[in-house]
ZAMARGU-4260 file (C-alpha; in steps of 0.2 Angstrom, whole numbers, plus 5000, padded with zeros to 4 digits):
<rodrens>
0) 4622/5316/4776 | 4606/5326/4775 | 4596/5311/4779 | 4607/5307/4794 | 4605/5324/4801
5) 4586/5324/4798 | 4585/5307/4807 | 4595/5314/4821 | 4584/5329/4822 | 4568/5318/4822
10) 4574/5307/4836 | 4578/5322/4847 | 4560/5330/4844 | 4552/5313/4847 | 4561/5311/4863
15) 4555/5329/4868 | 4538/5325/4863 | 4536/5310/4873 | 4542/5318/4889 | 4528/5323/4900
20) 4535/5330/4916 | 4520/5341/4920 | 4522/5352/4904 | 4508/5362/4899 | 4504/5369/4881
25) 4512/5365/4865 | 4529/5357/4865 | 4543/5365/4856 | 4541/5354/4842 | 4524/5362/4838
30) 4532/5379/4837 | 4544/5374/4823 | 4540/5380/4805 | 4528/5371/4794 | 4541/5367/4781
35) 4554/5362/4794 | 4541/5350/4801 | 4537/5343/4784 | 4555/5340/4780 | 4562/5335/4797
40) 4546/5326/4803 | 4539/5315/4790 | 4530/5304/4803 | 4522/5319/4812 | 4509/5317/4820
45) 4513/5300/4826 | 4510/5288/4841 | 4521/5291/4856 | 4536/5280/4857 | 4550/5281/4869
50) 4568/5278/4865 | 4582/5277/4877 | 4593/5293/4879 | 4606/5295/4865 | 4623/5303/4866
55) 4626/5308/4847 | 4637/5320/4839 | 4629/5332/4826 | 4639/5342/4813 | 4631/5359/4810
60) 4631/5363/4791 | 4628/5380/4782 | 4621/5380/4764 | 4629/5397/4760 | 4648/5393/4764
65) 4648/5374/4765 | 4661/5375/4779 | 4661/5363/4793 | 4657/5371/4810 | 4664/5365/4827
70) 4656/5349/4834 | 4645/5350/4849 | 4639/5336/4861 | 4621/5333/4864 | 4616/5331/4882
75) 4607/5316/4889 | 4589/5318/4888 | 4578/5310/4901 | 4560/5309/4901 | 4551/5320/4912
80) 4565/5333/4913 | 4565/5350/4903 | 4580/5360/4903 | 4582/5378/4895 | 4577/5374/4877
85) 4586/5385/4863 | 4580/5381/4845 | 4591/5393/4836 | 4597/5379/4824 | 4580/5376/4817
90) 4577/5395/4815 | 4593/5397/4805 | 4589/5382/4794 | 4572/5390/4790 | 4578/5406/4786
95) 4591/5398/4774 | 4578/5389/4765 | 4568/5405/4763 | 4583/5413/4755 | 4585/5399/4743
100) 4567/5400/4737 | 4569/5419/4735 | 4584/5417/4724 | 4576/5403/4714 | 4560/5414/4711
105) 4570/5429/4705 | 4580/5419/4693 | 4565/5411/4685 | 4556/5428/4683 | 4572/5437/4677
110) 4576/5423/4665 | 4559/5424/4657 | 4560/5443/4655 | 4577/5443/4648 | 4573/5429/4635
115) 4558/5439/4629 | 4568/5455/4627 | 4582/5445/4618 | 4569/5438/4606 | 4562/5455/4602
120) 4579/5462/4599 | 4584/5447/4588 | 4568/5450/4577 | 4572/5468/4575 | 4590/5466/4570
125) 4593/5466/4550 | 4599/5451/4541 | 4617/5454/4537 | 4621/5439/4527 | 4619/5449/4511
130) 4632/5461/4516 | 4647/5449/4519 | 4656/5457/4504 | 4658/5472/4515 | 4669/5463/4527
135) 4686/5461/4520 | 4692/5443/4514 | 4706/5442/4527 | 4693/5442/4541 | 4686/5426/4535
140) 4703/5419/4533 | 4710/5424/4551 | 4710/5405/4556 | 4724/5402/4543 | 4735/5415/4551
145) 4730/5415/4570 | 4733/5399/4580 | 4717/5399/4591 | 4723/5383/4600 | 4738/5392/4606
150) 4727/5407/4610 | 4715/5396/4620 | 4729/5388/4630 | 4736/5405/4634 | 4719/5411/4642
155) 4715/5407/4660 | 4705/5391/4663 | 4687/5391/4672 | 4695/5389/4689 | 4706/5404/4688
160) 4691/5414/4681 | 4680/5408/4696 | 4693/5414/4708 | 4691/5431/4701 | 4672/5431/4704
165) 4665/5438/4721 | 4661/5426/4735 | 4643/5424/4733 | 4642/5413/4750 | 4649/5428/4760
170) 4637/5439/4752 | 4623/5428/4756 | 4629/5427/4775 | 4629/5446/4775 | 4611/5446/4768
175) 4605/5434/4781 | 4610/5446/4795 | 4598/5459/4790 | 4582/5458/4801 | 4571/5465/4788
180) 4575/5451/4776 | 4567/5438/4788 | 4550/5443/4786 | 4535/5431/4790 | 4530/5420/4777
185) 4536/5404/4768 | 4551/5404/4756 | 4540/5396/4743 | 4528/5411/4744 | 4542/5423/4743
190) 4549/5415/4727 | 4531/5415/4719 | 4529/5433/4724 | 4545/5437/4715 | 4540/5427/4700
195) 4523/5436/4700 | 4531/5453/4701 | 4541/5449/4685 | 4525/5443/4677 | 4517/5460/4682
200) 4531/5470/4675 | 4530/5460/4659 | 4512/5464/4657 | 4516/5482/4660 | 4529/5481/4647
205) 4516/5474/4635 | 4505/5489/4637 | 4518/5500/4629 | 4514/5502/4610 | 4525/5493/4597
210) 4529/5509/4589 | 4536/5516/4605 | 4546/5501/4608 | 4553/5501/4590 | 4558/5519/4591
215) 4567/5516/4608 | 4576/5502/4601 | 4581/5511/4585 | 4587/5526/4595 | 4597/5514/4606
220) 4604/5505/4591 | 4608/5522/4583 | 4617/5528/4599 | 4627/5512/4600 | 4632/5512/4582
225) 4638/5531/4583 | 4647/5526/4599 | 4656/5512/4591 | 4659/5523/4576 | 4667/5537/4586
230) 4678/5524/4595 | 4683/5516/4578 | 4687/5533/4571 | 4698/5536/4587 | 4706/5520/4585
235) 4709/5522/4566 | 4717/5539/4570 | 4729/5531/4583 | 4732/5517/4571 | 4736/5530/4557
240) 4748/5539/4568 | 4757/5523/4573 | 4758/5516/4555 | 4766/5533/4550 | 4779/5531/4564
245) 4782/5513/4559 | 4783/5516/4541 | 4797/5529/4545 | 4807/5517/4555 | 4817/5503/4548
250) 4813/5489/4560 | 4809/5471/4557 | 4791/5474/4554 | 4794/5486/4540 | 4796/5473/4527
255) 4778/5467/4526 | 4772/5485/4525 | 4784/5490/4511 | 4777/5474/4502 | 4759/5481/4504
260) 4764/5498/4499 | 4774/5493/4483 | 4760/5480/4478 | 4748/5494/4472 | 4763/5503/4464
265) 4768/5488/4454 | 4750/5486/4448 | 4749/5504/4444 | 4765/5502/4433 | 4757/5488/4424
270) 4742/5498/4420 | 4753/5513/4414 | 4761/5501/4402 | 4745/5494/4396 | 4738/5512/4393
275) 4751/5514/4379 | 4750/5497/4372 | 4741/5494/4355 | 4731/5478/4358 | 4737/5467/4344
280) 4733/5448/4342 | 4717/5451/4352 | 4726/5454/4368 | 4715/5467/4377 | 4717/5476/4394
285) 4706/5467/4406 | 4714/5471/4422 | 4703/5479/4436 | 4702/5497/4440 | 4689/5508/4448
290) 4680/5518/4434 | 4672/5534/4441 | 4657/5539/4430 | 4643/5551/4432 | 4634/5566/4425
295) 4642/5583/4425 | 4643/5592/4441 | 4636/5576/4450 | 4651/5576/4463 | 4663/5563/4455
300) 4678/5573/4459 | 4672/5577/4476 | 4670/5559/4480 | 4687/5554/4473 | 4694/5568/4484
305) 4686/5562/4500 | 4693/5544/4496 | 4710/5552/4493 | 4708/5563/4508 | 4714/5579/4499
310) 4707/5593/4488 | 4718/5588/4473 | 4707/5592/4458 | 4703/5609/4450 | 4686/5615/4452
315) 4674/5628/4445 | 4657/5633/4446 | 4646/5624/4433 | 4659/5622/4420 | 4668/5606/4414
320) 4684/5604/4424 | 4688/5586/4420 | 4694/5586/4402 | 4703/5570/4401 | 4704/5554/4411
325) 4714/5555/4427 | 4721/5539/4434 | 4724/5540/4453 | 4734/5527/4462 | 4731/5527/4481
330) 4744/5519/4491 | 4750/5519/4509 | 4765/5530/4514 | 4772/5539/4529 | 4768/5556/4522
335) 4753/5563/4513 | 4760/5567/4496 | 4756/5566/4477 | 4767/5565/4462 | 4765/5562/4443
340) 4771/5547/4434 | 4783/5557/4423 | 4789/5569/4436 | 4800/5568/4452 | 4792/5583/4461
345) 4782/5578/4476 | 4767/5589/4482 | 4764/5590/4501 | 4745/5588/4502 | 4746/5594/4520
350) 4751/5612/4514 | 4738/5623/4505 | 4752/5630/4493 | 4756/5613/4487 | 4738/5609/4485
355) 4735/5624/4474 | 4751/5620/4464 | 4745/5602/4461 | 4728/5608/4455 | 4735/5621/4443
360) 4747/5607/4436 | 4733/5595/4433 | 4723/5609/4424 | 4738/5613/4414 | 4741/5595/4409
365) 4722/5593/4405 | 4722/5608/4393 | 4738/5603/4385 | 4732/5586/4381 | 4716/5593/4372
370) 4720/5595/4354 | 4715/5610/4344 | 4696/5610/4340 | 4692/5598/4354 | 4685/5599/4371
375) 4690/5583/4379 | 4705/5572/4377 | 4708/5553/4378 | 4725/5555/4384 | 4727/5548/4403
380) 4735/5558/4416 | 4743/5547/4429 | 4744/5553/4447 | 4750/5544/4463 | 4744/5549/4480
385) 4752/5541/4495 | 4747/5544/4514 | 4745/5535/4530 | 4728/5526/4531 | 4723/5527/4512
390) 4714/5512/4505 | 4725/5504/4491 | 4716/5505/4474 | 4717/5512/4457 | 4703/5524/4451
395) 4700/5533/4435 | 4691/5549/4435 | 4682/5551/4418 | 4674/5567/4411 | 4656/5570/4416
400) 4643/5564/4404 | 4633/5578/4397 | 4616/5579/4388 | 4618/5595/4378 | 4633/5603/4369
405) 4634/5621/4374 | 4643/5635/4366 | 4662/5634/4366 | 4662/5615/4365 | 4667/5605/4350
410) 4652/5597/4341 | 4657/5580/4345 | 4660/5582/4363 | 4645/5572/4369 | 4650/5557/4358
415) 4668/5558/4363 | 4664/5557/4381 | 4652/5543/4378 | 4665/5533/4369 | 4678/5537/4382
420) 4666/5531/4396 | 4662/5515/4386 | 4680/5511/4382 | 4684/5510/4401 | 4667/5502/4406
425) 4668/5488/4394 | 4682/5480/4403 | 4673/5465/4411 | 4684/5467/4426 | 4682/5485/4429
430) 4673/5491/4444 | 4660/5505/4439 | 4658/5518/4453 | 4642/5526/4447 | 4639/5543/4454
435) 4622/5550/4455 | 4617/5568/4461 | 4604/5566/4475 | 4599/5584/4474 | 4591/5582/4456
440) 4578/5571/4449 | 4584/5554/4445 | 4574/5554/4429 | 4586/5567/4423 | 4601/5556/4425
445) 4610/5550/4409 | 4624/5539/4417 | 4612/5527/4424 | 4606/5521/4407 | 4624/5520/4401
450) 4630/5510/4416 | 4615/5498/4413 | 4620/5495/4396 | 4638/5491/4401 | 4634/5480/4416
455) 4615/5474/4415 | 4617/5462/4430 | 4625/5475/4441 | 4639/5462/4446 | 4653/5476/4446
460) 4643/5492/4449 | 4643/5502/4465 | 4630/5515/4466 | 4634/5531/4475 | 4621/5545/4479
465) 4629/5561/4483 | 4622/5577/4491 | 4611/5568/4502 | 4609/5582/4513 | 4601/5593/4499
470) 4590/5578/4494 | 4583/5576/4512 | 4580/5595/4513 | 4572/5596/4495 | 4563/5580/4493
475) 4545/5580/4499 | 4545/5561/4501 | 4560/5553/4510 | 4555/5536/4503 | 4560/5542/4486
480) 4578/5543/4492 | 4576/5525/4499 | 4570/5519/4482 | 4585/5527/4473 | 4597/5519/4486
485) 4588/5502/4483 | 4588/5504/4464 | 4569/5503/4463 | 4567/5520/4454 | 4576/5515/4439
490) 4581/5498/4432 | 4600/5499/4435 | 4606/5485/4446 | 4621/5487/4458 | 4632/5477/4469
495) 4630/5489/4483 | 4622/5506/4486 | 4629/5520/4496 | 4624/5538/4501 | 4637/5552/4505
500) 4639/5570/4508 | 4653/5579/4500 | 4652/5596/4509 | 4641/5611/4510 | 4645/5617/4492
505) 4659/5628/4498 | 4675/5626/4487 | 4686/5631/4502 | 4681/5617/4514 | 4694/5605/4520
510) 4692/5586/4521 | 4691/5586/4539 | 4677/5599/4540 | 4668/5589/4527 | 4670/5573/4536
515) 4663/5581/4552 | 4648/5588/4543 | 4644/5572/4535 | 4645/5563/4552 | 4634/5576/4560
520) 4621/5575/4546 | 4619/5556/4546 | 4618/5557/4566 | 4603/5567/4565 | 4596/5561/4548
525) 4579/5554/4547 | 4585/5542/4534 | 4595/5533/4546 | 4584/5534/4561 | 4569/5527/4551
530) 4580/5513/4544 | 4578/5519/4526 | 4597/5519/4526 | 4608/5506/4534 | 4623/5512/4544
535) 4635/5503/4533 | 4628/5512/4517 | 4633/5530/4523 | 4649/5540/4523 | 4663/5540/4511
540) 4674/5530/4523 | 4663/5515/4522 | 4662/5518/4503 | 4681/5518/4501 | 4682/5502/4512
545) 4669/5493/4501 | 4677/5499/4485 | 4694/5494/4490 | 4689/5477/4496 | 4679/5474/4479
550) 4694/5480/4469 | 4707/5468/4477 | 4694/5454/4476 | 4692/5457/4457 | 4711/5459/4455
555) 4714/5442/4463 | 4702/5434/4452 | 4708/5441/4436 | 4726/5444/4436 | 4732/5427/4433
560) 4721/5425/4418 | 4728/5441/4411 | 4745/5435/4414 | 4742/5419/4404 | 4734/5429/4390
565) 4750/5439/4388 | 4761/5424/4389 | 4752/5417/4374 | 4753/5433/4365 | 4772/5434/4368
570) 4774/5416/4361 | 4765/5422/4345 | 4776/5437/4343 | 4792/5428/4346 | 4787/5415/4333
575) 4783/5429/4320 | 4799/5437/4323 | 4810/5421/4321 | 4801/5418/4304 | 4802/5435/4297
580) 4819/5442/4304 | 4829/5427/4309 | 4846/5436/4308 | 4841/5453/4316 | 4841/5458/4334
585) 4824/5463/4342 | 4827/5481/4343 | 4812/5491/4348 | 4809/5510/4343 | 4820/5517/4357
590) 4834/5505/4353 | 4833/5509/4335 | 4833/5527/4338 | 4849/5526/4348 | 4857/5516/4334
595) 4852/5529/4321 | 4858/5543/4333 | 4876/5535/4334 | 4876/5534/4315 | 4871/5552/4312
600) 4884/5558/4324 | 4897/5548/4315 | 4892/5556/4299 | 4893/5573/4306 | 4910/5570/4312
605) 4915/5564/4295 | 4913/5582/4289 | 4929/5586/4299 | 4938/5574/4288 | 4935/5583/4272
610) 4951/5589/4265 | 4954/5609/4263 | 4957/5607/4245 | 4940/5599/4242 | 4932/5613/4252
615) 4940/5626/4243 | 4937/5619/4225 | 4918/5617/4229 | 4917/5634/4237 | 4926/5643/4223
620) 4916/5634/4209 | 4899/5636/4218 | 4903/5655/4222 | 4907/5658/4203 | 4892/5650/4197
625) 4882/5661/4209 | 4891/5678/4204 | 4896/5675/4186 | 4880/5682/4179 | 4882/5698/4189
630) 4900/5700/4184 | 4897/5697/4165 | 4881/5707/4164 | 4884/5721/4176 | 4903/5724/4177
635) 4912/5717/4161 | 4899/5721/4147 | 4896/5739/4153 | 4915/5742/4155 | 4919/5734/4138
640) 4908/5748/4129 | 4920/5761/4135 | 4931/5769/4122 | 4948/5768/4130 | 4957/5758/4144
645) 4956/5772/4157 | 4938/5773/4156 | 4937/5754/4157 | 4947/5752/4173 | 4938/5766/4181
650) 4921/5758/4177 | 4927/5741/4183 | 4934/5749/4200 | 4917/5758/4203 | 4907/5742/4199
655) 4917/5731/4209 | 4917/5743/4225 | 4898/5744/4224 | 4896/5725/4222 | 4909/5721/4237
660) 4900/5733/4248 | 4882/5727/4245 | 4881/5710/4238 | 4897/5700/4237 | 4900/5695/4256
665) 4882/5690/4258 | 4883/5679/4242 | 4898/5671/4249 | 4891/5667/4265 | 4876/5659/4257
670) 4887/5649/4245 | 4897/5643/4261 | 4881/5638/4270 | 4874/5629/4255 | 4890/5620/4252
675) 4890/5614/4270 | 4872/5608/4268 | 4876/5599/4252 | 4891/5590/4260 | 4881/5586/4276
680) 4867/5579/4265 | 4879/5569/4255 | 4886/5560/4270 | 4868/5558/4278 | 4861/5550/4262
685) 4876/5540/4256 | 4873/5522/4256 | 4886/5511/4265 | 4884/5495/4256 | 4876/5480/4265
690) 4877/5490/4282 | 4864/5502/4275 | 4847/5501/4284 | 4833/5511/4275 | 4823/5511/4291
695) 4833/5526/4296 | 4831/5536/4280 | 4816/5545/4286 | 4824/5550/4303 | 4840/5556/4295
700) 4831/5567/4283 | 4821/5575/4297 | 4837/5577/4308 | 4845/5585/4293 | 4831/5597/4290
705) 4829/5602/4308 | 4847/5605/4311 | 4849/5616/4295 | 4834/5625/4300 | 4841/5629/4317
710) 4858/5633/4311 | 4863/5651/4309 | 4879/5658/4301 | 4890/5669/4312 | 4884/5687/4308
715) 4901/5695/4310 | 4908/5684/4296 | 4901/5695/4283 | 4910/5710/4290 | 4927/5702/4290
720) 4924/5694/4273 | 4920/5711/4265 | 4937/5718/4270 | 4946/5703/4263 | 4937/5703/4247
725) 4939/5722/4245 | 4958/5721/4247 | 4959/5706/4235 | 4949/5715/4221 | 4960/5731/4223
730) 4976/5721/4218 | 4980/5722/4199 | 4998/5716/4199 | 5000/5699/4191 | 5017/5693/4197
735) 5021/5679/4184 | 5016/5671/4167 | 5008/5657/4175 | 4995/5668/4184 | 4993/5677/4167
740) 4989/5661/4158 | 4977/5655/4172 | 4968/5671/4170 | 4966/5669/4151 | 4960/5651/4153
745) 4948/5657/4166 | 4942/5671/4155 | 4941/5659/4140 | 4931/5646/4149 | 4919/5659/4156
750) 4916/5667/4138 | 4914/5651/4130 | 4901/5645/4143 | 4891/5662/4140 | 4893/5660/4121
755) 4886/5643/4122 | 4871/5649/4132 | 4868/5663/4121 | 4868/5652/4105 | 4855/5641/4114
760) 4844/5655/4118 | 4845/5661/4100 | 4841/5644/4093 | 4825/5643/4104 | 4820/5660/4097
765) 4822/5657/4079 | 4818/5638/4079 | 4828/5623/4071 | 4840/5626/4057 | 4838/5617/4040
770) 4848/5602/4045 | 4836/5598/4060 | 4821/5602/4049 | 4826/5589/4036 | 4833/5576/4048
775) 4819/5577/4062 | 4805/5584/4051 | 4803/5599/4063 | 4795/5615/4057 | 4796/5633/4064
780) 4782/5642/4072 | 4775/5658/4065 | 4784/5668/4079 | 4800/5659/4076 | 4799/5663/4058
785) 4797/5681/4062 | 4811/5681/4074 | 4822/5672/4061 | 4819/5686/4048 | 4823/5699/4061
790) 4839/5690/4066 | 4845/5689/4048 | 4841/5708/4046 | 4850/5712/4062 | 4866/5702/4057
795) 4867/5712/4041 | 4867/5728/4052 | 4882/5721/4063 | 4892/5715/4047 | 4891/5733/4041
800) 4898/5740/4058 | 4908/5728/4069 | 4910/5741/4082 | 4892/5745/4084 | 4886/5750/4101
805) 4876/5738/4113 | 4860/5747/4109 | 4850/5751/4093 | 4845/5768/4089 | 4827/5772/4085
810) 4830/5776/4067 | 4839/5759/4066 | 4824/5750/4073 | 4813/5759/4061 | 4824/5754/4046
815) 4824/5736/4051 | 4805/5736/4054 | 4802/5744/4036 | 4814/5732/4028 | 4805/5717/4036
820) 4788/5724/4030 | 4795/5726/4013 | 4797/5707/4013 | 4779/5705/4020 | 4785/5702/4038
825) 4776/5712/4051 | 4786/5714/4067 | 4785/5724/4084 | 4799/5736/4089 | 4800/5727/4106
830) 4803/5711/4097 | 4817/5719/4087 | 4826/5726/4102 | 4824/5709/4111 | 4832/5699/4097
835) 4846/5712/4095 | 4851/5710/4113 | 4855/5691/4110 | 4863/5694/4092 | 4874/5708/4099
840) 4878/5697/4115 | 4884/5683/4103 | 4894/5695/4092 | 4902/5703/4108 | 4907/5686/4116
845) 4915/5680/4099 | 4925/5696/4098 | 4930/5694/4116 | 4936/5676/4113 | 4947/5682/4098
850) 4954/5696/4109 | 4958/5683/4122 | 4968/5673/4110 | 4978/5688/4105 | 4982/5692/4124
855) 4990/5675/4127 | 5006/5682/4122 | 5003/5699/4130 | 5011/5697/4147 | 5027/5705/4141
860) 5016/5721/4136 | 5007/5720/4153 | 5023/5721/4162 | 5028/5737/4152 | 5010/5744/4155
865) 5006/5741/4136 | 5018/5756/4132 | 5021/5757/4113 | 5009/5743/4110 | 4992/5743/4101
870) 4987/5728/4112 | 4976/5731/4127 | 4972/5717/4139 | 4963/5726/4153 | 4949/5713/4153
875) 4962/5699/4157 | 4967/5709/4172 | 4949/5710/4177 | 4946/5691/4176 | 4963/5689/4186
880) 4956/5700/4199 | 4940/5691/4200 | 4949/5674/4200 | 4960/5679/4214 | 4946/5686/4224
885) 4937/5669/4222 | 4952/5659/4229 | 4955/5671/4244 | 4936/5670/4248 | 4935/5651/4246
890) 4950/5650/4258 | 4942/5661/4271 | 4926/5652/4270 | 4934/5635/4272 | 4943/5641/4287
895) 4927/5647/4295 | 4918/5631/4290 | 4931/5619/4298 | 4935/5629/4313 | 4917/5635/4318
900) 4902/5631/4308 | 4905/5612/4307 | 4906/5611/4326 | 4891/5622/4328 | 4881/5611/4316
905) 4887/5595/4326 | 4880/5604/4342 | 4863/5607/4333 | 4862/5589/4327 | 4865/5583/4345
910) 4851/5595/4351 | 4839/5589/4338 | 4842/5571/4342 | 4840/5574/4361 | 4823/5583/4357
915) 4818/5569/4346 | 4822/5557/4359 | 4810/5565/4371 | 4796/5567/4359 | 4788/5549/4358
920) 4776/5555/4344 | 4790/5561/4333 | 4799/5544/4335 | 4783/5535/4331 | 4781/5546/4315
925) 4800/5544/4309 | 4803/5526/4314 | 4789/5515/4306 | 4787/5498/4297 | 4782/5481/4302
930) 4798/5477/4309 | 4798/5491/4321 | 4780/5488/4327 | 4783/5470/4329 | 4799/5473/4340
935) 4789/5487/4350 | 4775/5475/4353 | 4786/5461/4358 | 4795/5472/4371 | 4779/5478/4379
940) 4772/5461/4380 | 4787/5454/4388 | 4788/5469/4401 | 4769/5467/4405 | 4771/5448/4407
945) 4786/5450/4418 | 4778/5464/4429 | 4762/5454/4431 | 4772/5438/4437 | 4781/5449/4450
950) 4765/5457/4455 | 4756/5439/4456 | 4771/5433/4467 | 4770/5448/4478 | 4751/5446/4479
955) 4753/5427/4485 | 4766/5432/4498 | 4754/5446/4505 | 4739/5433/4505
</rodrens>
């Protein structure tokens, strides 16, 4: 079509050129533009030729809008005739060609400049291929969850997008209407001028020094990063609020979020169980957790608080605050709260009062876990922190590593901290978060050497430099900080290096103010402007993202292997149990304790089944054994030395009144309490045939001792018992012969028992008699020989006077000593008196027994008050009063035992069992043995394996 139009134009011009009707000067063809002549008149100049006049139709065309204009008819052109000529069509075509060359030249120059600028920016951008680990794994796996084909179909196509673009043709028409645009000159020259201008600008740009260009690009890059950082923070804040609202609503989308929230909780439960598990059969805890280690006061706790977004740990100025490992489980939740594993109380971390209470509780738990004589403890404190926007992970804050043991610390504090740190870091799947204080010299660090020993290749170590603001202010050479961050200053290798700021050193700073200060510092820091630090290496937010991503990556890689290891352990334990205890159930320590608890309570209830007769017999017998010596020695013997019955009765009444007021009620209560203990012990230790399980003996003994220790007899019992005993001893009336005979029998048994004891004492004093010496070839010692001679001499004295007094006179002692010296036996007066006491006691008891036989028939004289009779049986009445008092006391104590004390003892036993049930250490001490340990290990391994399987299933669902 273009060629057709050009041919038509050439024919018109040729016809005009060949017409010579008296025209002077140049023809209109010569006034056309050079480019137009070169394009439309390829044969110009040429020989004149004439053609007949043509009547053709020419379609006008515009290169801007490509729209067809109205058709015009050409006039007949005759030679020699020149009408009014108007060449506006040629001029428009010329100007349009000029515009095209202008656009073409500008595009060439601009493209060259843009390409050069792009290459410079590309060379200055860092290589981010080594930092792909920072980007979460789910970003690379988006194509598995997002259907990009559907997304591509949903987007508008190229034609729809083209409709949205401006109409460049109309813009070109508007520009063509400007007069200044159509300046003289060819379109080609204009295009080359635009190209030359871009080239000149490029030369001028090259004149700028490379340093200034780098500075400008760095500032621009930093401004862009900060701009997007603020946009990201704003979006995260909005996302945090939205997630908080979504978590509070029970809609369809809550299930997935609950799964995410409970995932870390399930993993934390597994770690809690493993912390108490005694690794047997080479099954060790290799599950990942983030171990936070560092020198003392390096900022470990501050970094952990920034990650948890709350000031939750106690702090002090320079002293050791972390005295035991603290396991912090971070999870997502609608409210920012914290709670301990063994407590249901929630601490609201948005309130300062709850924060102070939480810090105080942690400090108390740390101090309680430290044993006497120690500074740090190996006991782990488990804390859960939930809140919107928190990165899900498990961190363990360890005591700071020290170089010197100061005053007030245990001598083994340094070694204990090293052993605790090594125990956590030697886990091959543990992520080591090494905290280094940037404000001190790196050469003074101890933890870097320790971390290098545990992870030489740095495959699971993340290095964090704290207090970078102080480091930049104090360090003369900023490149030294860069060397520390890059790990060139010491041989420790790490998976990643980060620099953070944890505040200005004020303990009252809030998390928000610390974040703002950290952002302002890095925005103006030379370390970031001079590219010593990369943007992804700064702020605790980037650190928490990197640590969380690394943590979950390690969890996914190792959790199934750990589950298989525990599965194998479970099989080994079950096989061992079947071989050793085939007929016993697998009862762990808690289940065994419950079984023993039921048996002990049944045995306590058995005390209520004891018959009243059995209680009274035991109480009466035990009470008489306890008080018989006092009755014989302090009441009966002194009263028997009197000369008549009146004096005897008076002495007895006085002695009994004194005894009842001071000693007897207390002795009776002691006897009752001892009897209760004896019966309780008998039921507790009594074996029940084949059903008896000796594994409970230790526990039962401890429960018995602790219950008896806690039990206290009712204090008012003595007062009421004193009145009853006093009234019983005041009664002297024996109602019948049966009671009289019972009193005589009781007196006779008592005297015979005392006589037997006295003869045994005398035999020990004088040695064996002649029969034993001959039969058993036993000889007397020198002292026994002296006592035997003294005994013989004193027996002669008693034979001479049957009614001799209970004590020897001084002249009688002298006489006995001289008689012995005459026979060649030297004796001390004290030995004579001591021997006399036993000799006279035997004589008195024999006389009392003979008198007791005479009183068997004296009940008749007693009823007549021994009138007209030489027989006096006042001693029989005394023993009847004692016997009656014992029976009444035993009955009273029996009632008090069965009605009150047995129930109180049962209550004490229940309290002791409840206390033992809450004390895990006590149960471990009291329930021991291979059977218990095997059942305990088997239960824990099963629980761990089941929880791991549930966790792995939930992990696959989330993935």
